[in-house]
C-alpha positions as CSV (number, residue, x, y, z in Angstrom):
1,X,38.3,-13.1,19.8
2,X,35.3,-12.7,22.5
3,X,31.9,-12.8,20.5
4,X,29.1,-11.0,22.6
5,X,25.3,-11.9,22.1
6,X,24.8,-8.7,20.8
7,X,27.5,-9.1,17.9
8,X,26.3,-12.9,17.4
9,X,22.5,-11.6,17.1
10,X,23.5,-8.6,14.8
11,X,25.7,-11.2,12.8
12,X,22.8,-13.9,12.8
13,X,20.5,-11.1,11.6
14,X,22.6,-10.1,8.7
15,X,22.9,-13.4,7.5
16,X,19.3,-13.9,7.5
17,X,18.5,-10.5,5.9
18,X,21.4,-11.6,3.1
19,X,19.4,-15.0,2.7
20,X,16.2,-13.1,1.7
21,X,15.0,-12.7,-2.0
22,X,15.5,-9.2,-2.8
23,X,12.4,-7.3,-3.8
24,X,12.0,-6.5,-7.2
25,X,11.7,-2.4,-6.7
26,X,15.3,-2.7,-4.9
27,X,17.4,-4.7,-7.5
28,X,17.8,-2.3,-9.7
29,X,14.9,-3.0,-12.0
30,X,13.7,-0.2,-14.2
31,X,10.3,1.3,-12.7
32,X,7.6,3.6,-13.8
33,X,7.1,6.9,-12.2
34,X,3.9,7.1,-10.4
35,X,1.6,9.9,-11.4
36,X,0.9,12.5,-8.6
37,X,-2.9,13.0,-7.7
38,X,-6.0,9.9,-9.1
39,X,-8.1,9.1,-11.7
40,X,-11.7,8.3,-10.4
41,X,-13.4,5.0,-11.3
42,X,-17.2,4.2,-10.9
43,X,-19.7,1.5,-11.5
44,X,-20.5,-2.1,-10.3
45,X,-17.5,-3.6,-11.5
46,X,-14.2,-1.7,-10.3
47,X,-10.5,-3.1,-11.4
48,X,-7.3,-2.0,-9.6
49,X,-3.8,-3.2,-9.8
50,X,-1.0,-2.7,-7.1
51,X,2.3,-2.7,-8.3
52,X,5.8,-1.0,-7.5
53,X,6.5,2.3,-8.8
54,X,8.9,5.1,-8.5
55,X,7.7,8.8,-6.8
56,X,9.6,11.9,-6.5
57,X,8.6,15.1,-4.8
58,X,10.2,18.0,-3.2
59,X,13.6,16.8,-4.4
60,X,13.2,13.3,-2.9
61,X,12.7,10.7,-4.8
62,X,12.3,6.8,-3.7
63,X,10.1,3.8,-4.1
64,X,6.3,3.5,-4.0
65,X,3.7,1.3,-3.9
66,X,1.0,2.4,-6.4
67,X,-2.5,1.4,-7.7
68,X,-3.4,1.7,-11.1
69,X,0.1,3.8,-11.4
70,X,-1.2,7.0,-9.3
71,X,-0.3,8.2,-5.8
72,X,-2.5,8.4,-4.1
73,X,-4.6,5.4,-5.9
74,X,-8.1,6.1,-7.7
75,X,-10.9,7.9,-6.4
76,X,-13.5,5.1,-6.0
77,X,-17.0,6.9,-6.6
78,X,-19.8,4.6,-5.3
79,X,-23.8,5.1,-4.9
80,X,-25.5,4.0,-1.9
81,X,-27.9,0.7,-2.6
82,X,-25.5,0.0,-5.4
83,X,-23.7,-3.4,-5.5
84,X,-19.8,-3.3,-5.6
85,X,-17.3,-5.6,-7.1
86,X,-13.7,-4.4,-6.7
87,X,-11.4,-6.4,-8.0
88,X,-8.1,-6.2,-7.0
89,X,-5.0,-7.6,-8.5
90,X,-1.6,-7.9,-6.6
91,X,1.6,-7.1,-8.9
92,X,4.0,-7.4,-5.9
93,X,6.7,-9.6,-5.0
94,X,4.8,-9.7,-1.4
95,X,1.2,-10.2,-0.3
96,X,-1.0,-7.2,-0.6
97,X,-4.6,-6.0,0.5
98,X,-7.4,-3.2,0.7
99,X,-9.0,-2.1,3.7
100,X,-12.1,-0.2,3.0
101,X,-11.9,2.2,6.0
102,X,-15.2,3.4,7.6
103,X,-17.4,0.9,5.1
104,X,-19.8,-1.2,6.0
105,X,-19.0,-4.7,4.8
106,X,-19.2,-8.0,5.7
107,X,-16.1,-8.8,7.6
108,X,-14.8,-11.2,5.2
109,X,-14.6,-8.6,2.5
110,X,-13.0,-6.1,5.1
111,X,-9.3,-6.6,3.8
112,X,-7.3,-7.2,7.1
113,X,-4.8,-10.2,6.6
114,X,-5.0,-12.9,9.4
115,X,-8.2,-11.4,11.0
116,X,-10.8,-11.5,8.4
117,X,-9.3,-13.0,5.3
118,X,-5.6,-14.4,4.0
119,X,-4.3,-11.3,1.7
120,X,-3.7,-11.4,-1.7
121,X,-0.8,-13.3,-2.9
122,X,1.3,-12.2,-5.3
123,X,0.2,-12.8,-9.1
124,X,-3.3,-13.3,-7.7
125,X,-6.3,-11.3,-7.8
126,X,-9.1,-11.0,-5.5
127,X,-12.6,-9.8,-5.7
128,X,-14.1,-7.9,-3.0
129,X,-18.1,-7.7,-3.1
130,X,-20.5,-6.2,-1.0
131,X,-23.5,-3.9,-0.8
132,X,-23.2,-0.1,-0.6
133,X,-25.0,0.5,2.7
134,X,-24.0,4.3,3.7
135,X,-23.1,7.7,2.1
136,X,-20.3,10.1,2.7
137,X,-16.3,10.8,2.4
138,X,-14.0,8.0,3.4
139,X,-10.9,6.2,2.1
140,X,-8.9,2.6,1.4
141,X,-5.8,1.8,2.2
142,X,-3.6,-1.5,2.5
143,X,-3.5,-3.6,5.6
144,X,-0.3,-5.3,4.6
145,X,3.0,-4.5,6.4
146,X,4.0,-0.8,6.0
147,X,2.5,-0.7,2.4
148,X,0.3,2.2,3.6
149,X,3.3,4.6,4.0
150,X,4.9,4.0,0.5
151,X,1.5,4.9,-1.5
152,X,-1.0,2.5,-1.4
153,X,-4.0,4.4,-0.2
154,X,-6.9,6.5,-2.0
155,X,-10.1,8.1,-1.6
156,X,-13.7,6.9,-1.7
157,X,-16.9,8.9,-2.3
158,X,-20.2,7.4,-2.0
159,X,-23.3,9.4,-3.3
160,X,-26.7,9.7,-1.6
161,X,-29.8,9.3,-3.7
162,X,-30.8,12.7,-1.9
163,X,-28.0,14.9,-3.4
164,X,-27.0,18.0,-1.0
165,X,-27.4,21.3,-2.7
166,X,-25.6,23.5,-0.1
167,X,-22.7,23.9,-2.4
168,X,-21.6,24.6,-6.1
169,X,-18.2,22.5,-6.6
170,X,-17.0,19.6,-4.5
171,X,-13.2,18.3,-3.9
172,X,-11.2,15.8,-2.4
173,X,-8.5,17.0,-0.2
174,X,-6.5,13.9,0.7
175,X,-3.7,14.7,3.1
176,X,-0.7,12.3,3.0
177,X,3.2,12.5,3.2
178,X,6.2,10.6,1.5
179,X,9.6,9.5,2.3
180,X,12.2,8.5,0.4
181,X,13.2,6.1,3.0
182,X,12.1,2.4,2.7
183,X,9.4,2.2,5.8
184,X,11.1,-1.0,7.3
185,X,14.3,1.0,7.8
186,X,12.2,4.1,9.5
187,X,10.5,1.4,11.8
188,X,14.0,0.1,12.6
189,X,15.6,3.3,13.1
190,X,12.4,4.0,15.6
191,X,13.3,0.9,17.5
192,X,17.0,2.0,17.9
193,X,15.8,5.7,19.3
194,X,12.1,7.0,19.3
195,X,13.6,10.7,18.7
196,X,15.7,9.8,15.6
197,X,13.5,12.1,13.5
198,X,13.0,14.6,15.9
199,X,15.1,17.9,15.5
200,X,13.2,20.2,17.5
201,X,13.8,18.6,21.0
202,X,13.8,21.3,24.0
203,X,17.5,22.8,24.6
204,X,18.5,23.5,27.8
205,X,18.2,27.3,27.4
206,X,15.1,27.3,25.2
207,X,11.8,28.5,26.4
208,X,10.3,29.9,29.2
209,X,9.9,26.5,31.3
210,X,11.0,26.7,35.0
211,X,14.1,25.0,35.8
212,X,12.2,22.4,38.3
213,X,10.1,21.6,35.7
214,X,13.3,20.8,33.2
215,X,14.6,18.6,36.0
216,X,11.3,16.8,36.3
217,X,11.1,15.7,32.5
218,X,15.1,15.2,32.4
219,X,14.2,12.8,35.4
220,X,12.1,10.8,33.5
221,X,13.9,10.7,30.6
222,X,11.0,12.4,28.4
223,X,11.2,15.5,26.5
224,X,8.1,18.1,26.3
225,X,8.7,18.3,22.5
226,X,8.3,14.4,21.5
227,X,5.3,15.2,19.7
228,X,5.7,13.3,16.5
229,X,7.5,10.0,16.1
230,X,8.5,10.8,12.2
231,X,8.7,14.3,11.2
232,X,9.5,16.7,8.3
233,X,12.9,15.6,8.3
234,X,12.5,13.0,6.1
235,X,8.2,13.4,4.8
236,X,7.2,15.8,2.5
237,X,3.7,16.5,3.1
238,X,1.3,16.0,0.5
239,X,-2.4,17.1,-0.6
240,X,-3.6,15.0,-3.3
241,X,-0.1,13.1,-3.8
242,X,1.4,16.9,-4.6
243,X,4.2,18.4,-2.3
244,X,4.2,22.2,-1.6
245,X,6.3,23.2,-4.8
246,X,3.9,21.4,-7.0
247,X,1.8,24.6,-7.1
248,X,-1.5,22.8,-6.8
249,X,-4.7,24.7,-7.3
250,X,-8.2,24.1,-6.5
251,X,-10.5,26.4,-8.7
252,X,-13.5,28.2,-7.8
253,X,-15.7,31.1,-9.3
254,X,-16.7,34.1,-7.2
255,X,-19.9,33.7,-5.4
256,X,-19.8,30.0,-5.4
257,X,-19.9,27.7,-2.2
258,X,-17.3,25.0,-2.5
259,X,-17.5,21.5,-0.3
260,X,-13.7,20.2,0.4
261,X,-13.9,16.9,1.5
262,X,-10.4,16.3,4.2
263,X,-9.0,12.8,4.4
264,X,-6.1,12.3,6.7
265,X,-4.5,9.5,4.6
266,X,-1.2,9.7,6.5
267,X,0.9,7.3,8.0
268,X,1.8,9.1,11.2
269,X,0.7,12.9,10.7
270,X,-1.7,14.6,12.7
271,X,-2.9,17.6,10.5
272,X,-4.1,21.5,11.8
273,X,-6.2,22.5,8.8
274,X,-6.9,26.2,7.8
275,X,-7.3,28.6,5.3
276,X,-6.5,31.8,6.5
277,X,-9.6,34.4,6.4
278,X,-12.2,31.9,5.1
279,X,-14.2,30.5,7.4
280,X,-15.4,26.5,7.1
281,X,-18.4,25.1,8.1
282,X,-18.3,21.3,8.8
283,X,-20.9,19.5,8.0
284,X,-19.7,15.5,8.3
285,X,-17.3,13.9,10.5
286,X,-16.0,10.3,9.2
287,X,-18.8,10.4,6.6
288,X,-21.7,11.1,8.9
289,X,-23.9,13.9,9.0
290,X,-23.3,16.7,11.7
291,X,-25.0,19.7,12.8
292,X,-23.2,22.6,11.0
293,X,-20.2,24.2,13.1
294,X,-18.8,27.2,11.8
295,X,-14.8,27.1,12.8
296,X,-11.9,28.9,11.4
297,X,-9.2,25.8,12.1
298,X,-9.5,21.7,13.1
299,X,-6.8,19.3,13.8
300,X,-7.4,16.3,11.9
301,X,-6.0,12.7,13.2
302,X,-4.6,9.9,11.1
303,X,-7.6,8.3,9.4
304,X,-10.2,10.8,10.0
305,X,-12.4,12.7,7.6
306,X,-14.1,16.0,7.9
307,X,-16.4,17.8,5.2
308,X,-16.6,21.5,5.0
309,X,-18.3,24.1,3.4
310,X,-16.4,27.3,2.4
311,X,-17.6,30.5,0.3
312,X,-14.3,32.2,-0.6
313,X,-14.0,35.5,-1.4
314,X,-12.6,36.2,-5.1
315,X,-9.2,35.9,-5.2
316,X,-6.4,33.2,-3.9
317,X,-6.4,31.5,-0.6
318,X,-3.9,29.3,0.8
319,X,-5.1,26.0,2.0
320,X,-2.6,24.9,4.8
321,X,-2.6,21.4,6.4
322,X,0.5,22.0,9.1
323,X,2.1,19.0,10.6
324,X,1.3,19.1,13.9
325,X,4.9,19.1,15.5
326,X,5.0,22.0,13.0
327,X,8.2,20.3,11.0
328,X,6.4,21.2,7.8
329,X,3.1,21.7,5.8
330,X,1.0,20.6,2.5
331,X,0.0,23.5,0.8
332,X,-2.6,24.4,-2.0
333,X,-4.1,27.4,-3.6
334,X,-7.8,27.5,-3.3
335,X,-8.3,30.6,-6.5
336,X,-10.8,32.0,-8.5
337,X,-7.6,33.3,-10.6
338,X,-6.0,30.5,-12.7
339,X,-2.5,30.1,-12.3
340,X,-2.3,32.7,-9.2
341,X,-0.8,31.3,-5.9
342,X,-1.7,32.1,-2.6
343,X,1.1,32.5,-0.6
344,X,0.9,30.5,2.7
345,X,1.4,31.5,6.3
346,X,4.8,30.5,7.9
347,X,5.3,27.5,10.2
348,X,4.2,28.7,13.8
349,X,6.0,27.9,16.7
350,X,6.6,24.4,18.0
351,X,4.3,23.4,20.4
352,X,5.1,22.0,24.1
353,X,3.6,19.3,26.0
354,X,2.4,20.1,29.3
355,X,1.5,18.2,32.7
356,X,-1.8,17.4,31.7
357,X,-0.2,15.6,28.4
358,X,1.4,13.7,31.4
359,X,-1.9,12.3,32.8
360,X,-1.9,14.8,35.6
361,X,-4.7,16.7,34.3
362,X,-6.8,15.6,37.8
363,X,-4.0,16.3,40.2
364,X,-4.2,19.6,42.3
365,X,-1.4,22.2,40.7
366,X,-1.9,24.3,43.6
367,X,-2.9,28.0,44.1
368,X,0.0,29.1,42.0
369,X,-0.1,26.6,39.2
370,X,2.9,24.6,40.9
371,X,2.9,20.8,42.1
372,X,5.0,18.3,43.6
373,X,7.2,17.3,41.1
374,X,8.6,14.3,43.1
375,X,4.8,12.9,43.1
376,X,4.3,13.7,39.6
377,X,7.4,11.8,38.6
378,X,6.4,8.7,40.7
379,X,3.3,8.6,39.3
380,X,4.2,8.7,35.7
381,X,6.0,5.3,36.4
382,X,3.8,3.9,39.0
383,X,2.6,0.7,37.5
384,X,0.6,0.2,40.6
385,X,-1.8,2.6,39.7
386,X,-3.0,0.4,36.5
387,X,-6.1,-1.8,36.9
388,X,-5.3,-5.7,37.6
389,X,-6.3,-6.7,34.1
390,X,-3.7,-4.2,32.5
391,X,0.1,-6.1,32.0
392,X,2.6,-3.6,33.7
393,X,5.3,-5.5,32.0
394,X,8.4,-4.2,30.1
395,X,6.3,-2.9,27.6
396,X,4.8,-0.1,29.7
397,X,7.1,2.7,30.9
398,X,4.2,5.4,31.9
399,X,1.2,5.7,33.8
400,X,-1.4,8.4,33.7
401,X,-2.0,8.8,37.5
402,X,-4.8,11.2,37.4
403,X,-6.5,11.0,33.5
404,X,-9.3,13.5,32.8
405,X,-11.6,13.5,30.0
406,X,-10.1,15.7,26.9
407,X,-13.1,15.7,24.3
408,X,-12.9,18.9,24.8
409,X,-9.2,19.4,24.2
410,X,-8.6,21.5,20.5
411,X,-5.3,19.8,20.0
412,X,-1.9,20.2,20.7
413,X,-0.7,23.9,19.8
414,X,-4.6,24.9,19.0
415,X,-5.6,25.4,22.6
416,X,-5.0,29.0,22.7
417,X,-5.2,30.4,19.2
418,X,-7.4,33.5,18.9
419,X,-9.6,31.7,16.2
420,X,-12.4,29.1,16.6
421,X,-10.8,25.5,16.5
422,X,-13.2,22.4,16.1
423,X,-13.7,20.3,19.4
424,X,-15.2,17.0,19.8
425,X,-17.7,18.7,22.1
426,X,-18.9,20.6,19.1
427,X,-20.2,17.7,17.0
428,X,-23.8,16.9,17.1
429,X,-25.5,14.3,14.9
430,X,-27.7,15.8,12.4
431,X,-29.9,12.9,12.5
432,X,-31.1,11.0,15.9
433,X,-29.8,7.8,16.8
434,X,-31.6,5.1,18.2
435,X,-31.3,5.3,21.9
436,X,-30.5,2.6,24.2
437,X,-29.4,2.5,27.3
438,X,-25.5,1.0,27.9
439,X,-25.9,-2.8,29.2
440,X,-21.9,-3.3,29.9
441,X,-18.9,-0.7,30.6
442,X,-15.4,-1.7,30.0
443,X,-12.0,0.3,30.0
444,X,-9.1,-0.2,27.8
445,X,-5.6,1.2,28.5
446,X,-3.4,2.9,25.5
447,X,0.2,1.7,26.7
448,X,3.5,2.0,25.6
449,X,7.5,2.3,26.2
450,X,8.6,4.7,23.9
451,X,12.1,4.1,24.8
452,X,11.6,0.5,23.5
453,X,9.1,1.6,20.8
454,X,6.7,-1.1,22.2
455,X,2.8,-0.1,21.6
456,X,-0.2,-2.0,23.1
457,X,-3.3,-2.3,24.4
458,X,-3.5,-2.9,28.3
459,X,-0.1,-3.8,28.2
460,X,-0.1,-6.6,25.8
461,X,1.2,-6.3,21.9
462,X,-0.8,-8.3,19.6
463,X,-0.5,-11.4,18.4
464,X,-2.7,-13.1,16.1
465,X,-1.5,-16.3,17.4
466,X,-2.0,-16.1,21.1
467,X,-4.3,-13.3,21.8
468,X,-7.6,-13.5,23.4
469,X,-10.1,-11.1,21.5
470,X,-12.1,-8.4,22.8
471,X,-15.5,-9.9,22.9
472,X,-18.9,-8.3,22.1
473,X,-22.1,-10.2,22.3
474,X,-24.4,-9.6,18.7
475,X,-26.4,-6.2,19.1
476,X,-25.0,-5.5,23.0
477,X,-24.8,-2.0,23.8
478,X,-21.3,-1.2,25.5
479,X,-19.6,1.9,26.8
480,X,-15.8,1.7,26.0
481,X,-13.6,4.1,28.0
482,X,-10.2,4.5,26.5
483,X,-7.4,5.7,28.8
484,X,-4.0,6.9,27.2
485,X,-1.2,6.0,29.8
486,X,1.2,7.6,27.1
487,X,2.3,11.3,26.3
488,X,1.1,10.8,22.5
489,X,-2.2,11.3,21.3
490,X,-3.3,8.2,19.3
491,X,-6.5,8.0,16.6
492,X,-8.1,5.0,17.5
493,X,-10.0,2.7,14.6
494,X,-12.5,0.2,15.2
495,X,-13.2,-1.9,11.8
496,X,-16.7,-2.7,10.8
497,X,-18.7,-0.2,12.8
498,X,-19.7,3.3,14.0
499,X,-19.5,4.1,17.5
500,X,-21.0,7.3,19.3
501,X,-18.5,9.7,21.1
502,X,-20.0,10.3,24.6
503,X,-19.3,13.7,24.3
504,X,-21.7,15.9,26.5
505,X,-24.3,15.8,23.6
506,X,-27.8,14.4,23.8
507,X,-27.4,10.9,23.7
508,X,-30.1,10.9,20.8
509,X,-27.5,13.3,19.0
510,X,-24.3,11.7,20.1
511,X,-22.1,12.3,16.8
512,X,-21.0,8.8,15.2
513,X,-17.3,8.3,14.1
514,X,-15.1,5.2,13.3
515,X,-11.7,6.7,14.3
516,X,-11.1,8.9,17.9
517,X,-8.3,10.8,18.8
518,X,-7.5,9.8,22.4
519,X,-5.5,12.8,23.6
520,X,-2.0,12.3,25.5
521,X,-2.5,11.5,29.2
522,X,-6.6,11.7,28.8
523,X,-9.5,9.5,28.4
524,X,-12.2,9.7,25.6
525,X,-15.4,7.5,25.7
526,X,-17.5,6.1,23.2
527,X,-21.0,3.8,23.1
528,X,-21.1,1.2,20.6
529,X,-23.9,-1.0,19.5
530,X,-22.0,-4.1,18.3
531,X,-24.4,-5.1,15.4
532,X,-22.1,-6.1,12.8
533,X,-21.1,-9.7,13.5
534,X,-17.6,-11.1,12.4
535,X,-13.8,-10.8,13.8
536,X,-12.6,-6.8,13.4
537,X,-9.6,-5.1,13.8
538,X,-9.1,-2.5,16.5
539,X,-6.0,-0.6,16.3
540,X,-4.1,2.7,16.8
541,X,-3.8,4.3,13.4
542,X,-0.7,5.7,13.5
543,X,1.3,3.1,11.2
544,X,4.4,2.0,13.4
545,X,2.5,2.1,16.5
546,X,-0.1,-0.8,15.0
547,X,2.7,-2.4,13.7
548,X,4.6,-2.3,17.1
549,X,1.7,-4.1,18.5
550,X,-1.2,-1.3,19.4
551,X,-3.9,-3.7,17.4
552,X,-6.4,-6.4,18.9
553,X,-9.3,-8.3,17.5
554,X,-12.8,-7.5,18.4
555,X,-15.4,-10.8,17.9
556,X,-19.2,-9.8,17.9
557,X,-20.9,-12.9,18.2
558,X,-24.0,-13.9,20.0
559,X,-23.1,-15.2,23.5
560,X,-24.8,-16.0,27.0
561,X,-22.2,-14.7,29.5
562,X,-21.1,-11.2,28.3
563,X,-17.6,-11.3,29.7
564,X,-14.3,-9.9,27.9
């Protein structure tokens, strides 16, 4: 019998998998069901225990990695100026970790295995200890494998010594997803076919797209509804661990002002957030104070946080977190009438990607919006357009021929709604930042091959063994331009620092953030003062993109010759 290389490889992989020990949660062992929602922990010594559990929502039961028995894990409430000691016990059969997302900590307590510490082995306890140097809304999550997808995350609030008296109530609104499919199986399915979870592809007769554009999209083997890698086909969208059927309510009294701390703790989902009929005033972004901005809706990328204040009228109001691909939503009721549920609006029409999302925003579309499709198709694949330091190998199948700054873009599906939508260009720091001139500029390309599900920076997928890090001199002031050569939005997160968005604001009021959405086919720029020494992770916060290689290490150390 003839055995092909593919069959041989598949057989070898199967034997290797069969020889691996089965995780405890998959062995038929009885597991405790995790509780939906979270308790609150505070003080100088906080104890957390990571363990396998069961979880179910929306009729979908499955395995969960829960902390202290809940999904999400506990709300950790700290105070500016205190010392924090967090004792984390790992009861899993595999290594684990916790990263304190957005917190300024010594790099050895940042919680990234292989970068800043070795991880927490099964049966061991690791103590994170650091001074609390900031205030605001943040969150924590695993940085080991794909555990974050399974429920290993939770919120953080850091109180100020100068309390904000502009509101009467204060709620955390943690957005996430749950799937009964094991995360590594999701990764396998995405590698087999990146459209596996997309059931909303544009058909030959659907929509009003001209035939010439349909031919162009088909010629590039792309689909204008390739929006989210993982969708409501397998996800139930959660608010504080509760699915839409769980009737979650946030109570208020008429006349009160309510602070809502939105955290996107999902693995893969951008959410469009609104409370129909209730304006929101944004007061913080990524835990940092901003000048008040009144809006009706905002898009929140994975790992971002936004704090808003609302003054809802008497009654019940739907709090809606609609997935960007419109495949589902998280729902709760903001109500002054206990037990009374608001009726959420229906899902809106599925959005469609545009020429700008393909990196053609700077190209002349002609007097009637038309353009040379052959030129465009060629440009999307023409790797000679890339700078010399970008590796144009099999991991790069798209190039943004003429990318433009998209900091003023509201987000896919929100650019033409009739109400006010938050844009990065609306954000201004509430307090002045120390202004320094930029000493160096650099450009980083976000690259990928969607068919092979390969993701990278500058065409190089992360390898902790061989990769040369991105180097910054201590206290160096650097302007970083991110160029998205893919057709997907990427939330890019730098550990250990806040950077300033170059968003058109006066330099002294450029807003501080730790995570930045880089829109498809576009650019986004930030200024960084590299003043936290050590080794730090820098990555796309879409979990499966990071796992597939869109990650790098940033090293901050004194050096004579500031070269990358």
